[in-house]
N, C-alpha and C positions, 0 to 999 in steps of 0.2 A: 473565928476565922470565917465561917460561912456568912455571918452577919456583915462583916467588913467587906467581903467580896460582893455581897448583894448591894451594898451601898455604892461601891465603885461602879457596878453595872448601871445603877440608877443615874449616877452622876454622868456616866458616859452617854447614856441615852438622852439625858437632858441636854448635854453638850451638842449632840447631833441635831436635836430639835432646834436649838438656838442657832446653829449654823445654817440650817435650812431656812429659818425665818429671816436671818440676815441676808442670805443669798436672794430670797424672794424680794426683800426690800430693795436690794441693790439693783436687781433686774428692773424694778419699777422706777428707778431714778432716771432723770433726764440723761441722755447719752453723753452730754458734755461734762457731766459730773464725774463719772467713773468709767474707765475702759475695762479694767480688770481688778478684782479684789481678792484678798485671801483672808480667811478666818482662821486664826490661830487658836489651838486648844492647849491651854497650859497644863503642864504636868503637876502632880501633887506637890513636888518640891518647889514650885514657883517658877521653874524654867520653861523654856519653849522648845525643849528637845523633842517633844512629841507632837509638835505643831502639824496641823493638817492644812493644806492650801487648796482653795477652790477658786478657779478662774471663771470669770463671767464670759460667756460667748459674745463675739462681736457680730453674730449673725443678725441682719436687719437693723444694725445700728448705724445711723448717719445723722449729720447735722448740716451738710452742705450738698448742693446740687449744681450741676453744670451741663451745658452742651459744649463739648470740647472735641478737639482733633487729636487722634493718636499720633504722637511724635515718635515714640520708640518703645519697644518692650524688651526688658532684660530678664530672661528666664533664670539666669544664674543667680542674680541678686533678688529675684522675685519682686520686680518693680515695673511700673508702666509710667511713662512720661507723657503728659498731655499738654495741649496748647488751648488755653481758654480763649474762645473766639472773640468775644466782645472787646477784651483788653489786650489780647495778644500775649498774655503772660503764660509762662511755663511752670508746671509743678509736677512733682513725682510722688506717686502713691505706692504703698506697700500692697502686695497681692498675696493672699494665703488661701487656705482651703475654705475659709468662710466667705471669700469674695465671689460674688455671683456674676458671671459673664455670659452674655447671650448674643447671638447674631440677630440680624434685622428681622428674622422670622420667629424670634422667641425661643430658639433652640440653644441649650447650654453648650458652650464651647470652651476650649482652653485658651488662656491668654496668648499662647504661642501662635494661635490662628489669627490674631489681630494684625492688620497691615498698617504701616505708616500711612496716614492720610485718611483713615476711617473716621467718620464723624459719629460720636456716641453721646448718649445721655448718661451722666455719671452721678452717683451718690457716694459720699465718703465722709469720714470723720476728719474735720479740719486740723485739730490739734495733733492727733497721732498720725495723720497722713495715711489712714487705712482705707483702702478701697472697699466699699460695701457692694456696689453693683455697677456694672458697665453694660449698657445695652446699645448695640449698633443701631443708630436711628433709622426707623423705617420711613421717616419724613424726608430723607436725603435722596436726591437723584444722583446717579453716577453716569458719566459719559466716558467711555473707554475709547482708546485708539483715536484720539483727536489729533489730526495731522495738520489741518489748515485752521489758523486762528490769527488774531491780531490782539496786541496788548497796548493799551494806552494808560500809562501810569498816571499821567496828569489828571485824567478824568476818572481814574480807577475803574477801567473797563477791560473786560476780556470778551472778545467776540468770536463766536464759532457757530456753525449750523445756521447762519443768518440771524442770530440773536445776540443781543448785548446783555452782559451780566456784570453785576457790581463786584469788583475785585478789591476789597478793602486792604489797607496796609496790614491789618491784623491776620489776613488769610495766611495759612501755612503753605509755603512752596517748598517742595522736597524733590531732590534728585534721588530716586529710590533704586537701589541695586542690591540684589541678594537679600531682600527683606530689610535692608538698612536704609534709612532716609537721611540724606545730608541736606541741611537747610540752604536754600539759594534765594537770590533776588530775581525779580522779573526780567531784568536785563540779561540774565544768563540763559534765557530761553532763546535758542536759535532755530531758524527754519530747518526743518528736518527732525527736530525733537518731537517725540510722540508723547502725548499727555493723557492722564486720567484726571477728570475734573469732578469734584464733589461739591454739591450745593443744596440749598433749601430755597425754594421759590427762585428769585432772581439774585440771590446772595451766594457767592462762592465762598466755601469754607476752606478748601484745600485744593492744590494743584500738584500732581505728582508726575514727574518725568519718568516714564517707563522705558523709553528708549532715547538715549541722549546722543552726544557727539564726542568725537575724539579728534585727532590731528594726524596729518600726513606731512612729513618733512623730507626734503631732498638734502643730502649732505653738501652738495655744491652744484655748480653748473658745468664742471669740468669732467669730461669723459676722455681719458688719455690726453691727447694733444688737441682735442676738439672741445668747443664751447657750445652747449645746447641752450644758452639763454635765449628766450623767445620761442622755444618749442612749446607744445601744448600738453597739459596734463588733463586727462579725461578719467575721472573716477566713477566708472559705472554709469556715466551720463548724469550723475547726481551733482558732481562738481566739475567744472571745466575752467581751467585757468592757465595762463602762460607761466612758463618757468622764468623766475627772476633770480636776482643775486642771492637771495635767501628765501627759499620757497617753504612756507609753512601754511597749510590749508586746514581750516576747520571743516569737518565732514560728519554726516550722520554715522553712528556706529553700525557695523555690519561687514559682510564679506563682499568684495568687489573684484572686478577685473580692472586693473590699472593699466592705462595706455599712456605712453610718452612718445609723442609723434612730432617730427619736424627737426630742423637743424641737423639732419643726418641721423637722428634717433628714430628707431622703430622698435619700441619695446612694449611687451604685453606680459603681465604677470598677475597672479591672484594676490590680493592683500586683504588683511583684516584690520578694520578700524575699531579700537576698543574705547569704551567710554572714559573720557578724561585722560587718555594716554596718547603718546606720540608713536606713530608707526614711521620708522626711519628707513628711507630707501638709499642705499649706497650707490651713488651715481656711477661709480667705477664699474658696476655690474650691468649698467644699461646697455642694451644691444644696439650697436650702430650698424649702418648698412652703407655699402657703396651703391649709389643710385644706378639703376639700369640705364644704359645709353644706347642710342641707335646711330648707326652710320648713315648720314643723309647726304645725297648729292643733288644739287640744284642745277638743272639744265635750262638755259634761257634761249629762246628763239625770237628773232633771227640771231645766228651765232655771231655775225659781224657787227652787231650793235654793241657799243660801249655802255653796258648796263651796270648799275650799282645795286648790290644786294646786301640787305641788312636783316639779321635775325635777332629778335629781341633787342634791337637797337645797336647791335655790334656788326661791323662789316664782315662779310663772308665771301670767300673766293668762289666764283661761278665755275662749275665743272669739276671742282675738287671736293673730296669727302669732308664733312664736318660732323663732329660727334655731339649729339644733343641728348639731354636727359629725356627719358620718356615722360610724356605729358603734353601740354598745350604750349605752342610757341607762336609768336607773331613774326611774319616776314614781310619785307617790303622791297619791291623791285622798281627802279625808276631809270629812265633813259631819255635823253634829249629827243624831243619829237614824238614821244610815245606816251600813252596813258600809264599812270603809275598803278601798280598792283599792290594792294595791302590786304593780306589775308591771315587767317589763323590756321595753324597746322597742328593736328593731334598726332604725336609720335608714339608708336607703340610696338613697331616691328624691330627686328634686329638690324635690318638694312632696308633702306628705302631710296627711291629716286623720285624727285619732284620735277616735272617738266612744265615750264611756263612759256606762254607765248604772248609777247607784247603786241598790243594793237596801236597802230598809228593814230595820232590825234590829227584830225583834218585841219585844225588851226594850230600851227606850231607855236605861235605866240601864246595862244590860250592854254596850250598844253604845258608850256614852260611855266606859266603862272600857276596852273593847277598843280603841277608837280611840286613847285616850291611850297604852295599852301599845304599839300598833302604831307610833305616832308616835315613841315613845322608841326602840323597836327599829329603826325605819327610819332614825334618825339615824346609827346605827352602820353600817347596811347601805349607806349612800351611798358607801362605799368601793368598792363594786362598780360601777365606771363603765366607759365605753367603753375607757378606757386599760387597765384591768385585763382586760376581756373580750378585748381585741385582742392580748393578750400571747401569743405562740406559744411552744411548748415550748423552743425553743433559746435564747430570751432569758433563761431561768432560770439559766443558768450564768454565774458571774462570774469563773471562772478555768479556762478550758479547756486551759491549757498549764501543768500542774502538774509535780510532780517524779517521779523514778524510784525513789525510796526511798533515795537516798544520804544518809548521815549526815555530820555535820561532823567535823573532826579531821584532814583530810589535810594534807600538807606545804604550808606557805605559807598556811594558813588555820587560825586557832585560835579556841576559844571557852572561856569559863569560866562556871560557874554559882555563884550565891551566894544563900543564903536571905535573907529579909527582904522584908516588904511592909507596907502600911498595915493597921491593925487592921480596916478595912472591906473587906478583900479578899473578892471573890466569885468563884465558879467556875460557869461555865455551859457545858454541853455541847450542841452542835447537830449533827444529822446531816442532810446535804444529799445530793441525788441529781442527778447531771449528766445531760446529754442522752443519754448512752450507757447510763444505768441504773446507773452506778457510785456506790456510797455512800461518802461521806467524813464522818468524825466528827472534829470539831474542838472543843477546849475553850478557851474564853476565860477567862483568869485575870486578872480586873480587880484592880488593886492590885499586880500583878507586871509587870515590863517586860523587854523585850529591848532591849539597847543595842548600837549599832554604833559602835565606837571609831575604826576606821581602815579604809581610808585617809581622811584628813580633807579637808574641803572639796569633797566630791563629792555629786551628787544620789543619793539612795537611794530605791529603789522596792521595794515588797513586793507580789508577785503583780500587778505592773503599776500599782499605786497609789503615788503620790508620798508619801513619808513625811517628807522634809526633807533638809537638808544635814548631812552627817556632821561631827562626832559627833551622833547623834540616837537617840531612843528611841521605842518604841511598845508598846502593850498586848500582853502575851504571849498568842498564840493558837497552840495546839499543832497539829502536823501537818506535812505536806510543803509547802514554800514555794519559790518562785523569787524570789531577790533580784537586783536589777540595780543596777549602779553606773555612773554617767555623768558626764562632765565635758568641757567644750569643749576640743578639742585632744588628747583622749585616746581610746583605744579603749574602747567600751562593753563591759562584762563582766557575765555572769550566773552565778549559782551556785545549786545545788540544795541546800537545807538541810532538816533535820528538827528541829523544835522540840518538846521533850518537854512533858508535861503536869504536871511537877513544880511544886509551889508554891514557886518560887524564881525569882529574877531570872537573866537570862542575858546574857552579853556576847560579841560577835563582833569579830574583827579579820581583815579580808580582805586579800589581797595588793594592793600598790600598782598603780594603773592604768598602762598602757604608753602612751607618747605616740604619736599617730597619725603615720604616715609622710607 
């Protein structure tokens, strides 16, 4: 018995030695040959019931290297998804306690601290998709809080800080919110979006939207029995636009004071624009006001003169009260043989008397001629009313949220141009200046059209103005524009496009809308 036991112990020791030798050999094998191995120790009866398993560590094992962009990290599943920059291909690697992850300063970090858009040097096992190491590249420059930029997809350029950078089609563009990055195309970047840009030398690897845009919608133009179409919407001086039949405005996300002014409306309220969502204003809650009026009496001397008085082009009785809204008004007094008086009156008191004295014209004939000419000229001059005089500078902008300079042609969005227009086609060029002093030149090519073919059955807006249900067409106006697509049950989407001034028609096909969650 003692001899038999001693024999078993020797055999066991020999087995352990053999296992150690096999393990050492396996560790020395190329990493593509074996990821993990087990050495089984057979029992005396020939079975494997007493098998012992030994797993080879994956530490420092890799056969592939990449410089890639972090697309997403899934801690629950223990994976990281990367975008290979040169080819623009995506792949997912497993992460475990043998995976080594470091920040750009060489400090070990958890995978949970990686951000979508980070550029990293990666080593991994290709066949088993196991991450060996990920080091956030210290060769990468990062520009945060980029607010002013231009994108030219035709030339693959992104310009900011006075520099041009190469923006290849393989660069990863992400709309990042709460640590999650949704892939987008360049045309989805609107003015007001705030970017973080990652690059090496003059090459851009990723662009991340850190502050994006949402939408403001008015339910209608009706407020009780009054219509406010033509009133102005001012969203924190960021977006300024007229109310139209269906008002849907793209605007940077954030908290604002919303003003709706004009057409009897005088409403101010706080609003919040959330990224990718619509903030809906129920127009029935808009505050309307009765304009303040002033009782004004006009007295004309000499009293015995048969004078004619007009205020804002409408006849008014001399010596009797007339009620005028507070503001600026134009009045005109004329009489045979006297010089015509044409003046502007600012009305602001509750009650006022205006005394006018006519002066004789030494040449009655000349005076009559002058009066007739003044009356004719005054008819056109009546356009200068209180409404015009009260227009402050910021109301003059009809599209405060325009484009960044992106052109059409990105993946998922196509356009075609074709010649042909009616023989009565006309071309008109107009230059406007916004509240910031920026000049915009746009050419209206009447007789040529822009047609939107797809997606079909959605509301189409051009710079916030409703154009119809797709497929639809509108007169071609060159320049930078924001187009918005909306449909109940689907996510609203905006694109930045550039329409050329060529005398030809143009057709667009945008990506299909995504159903709301």
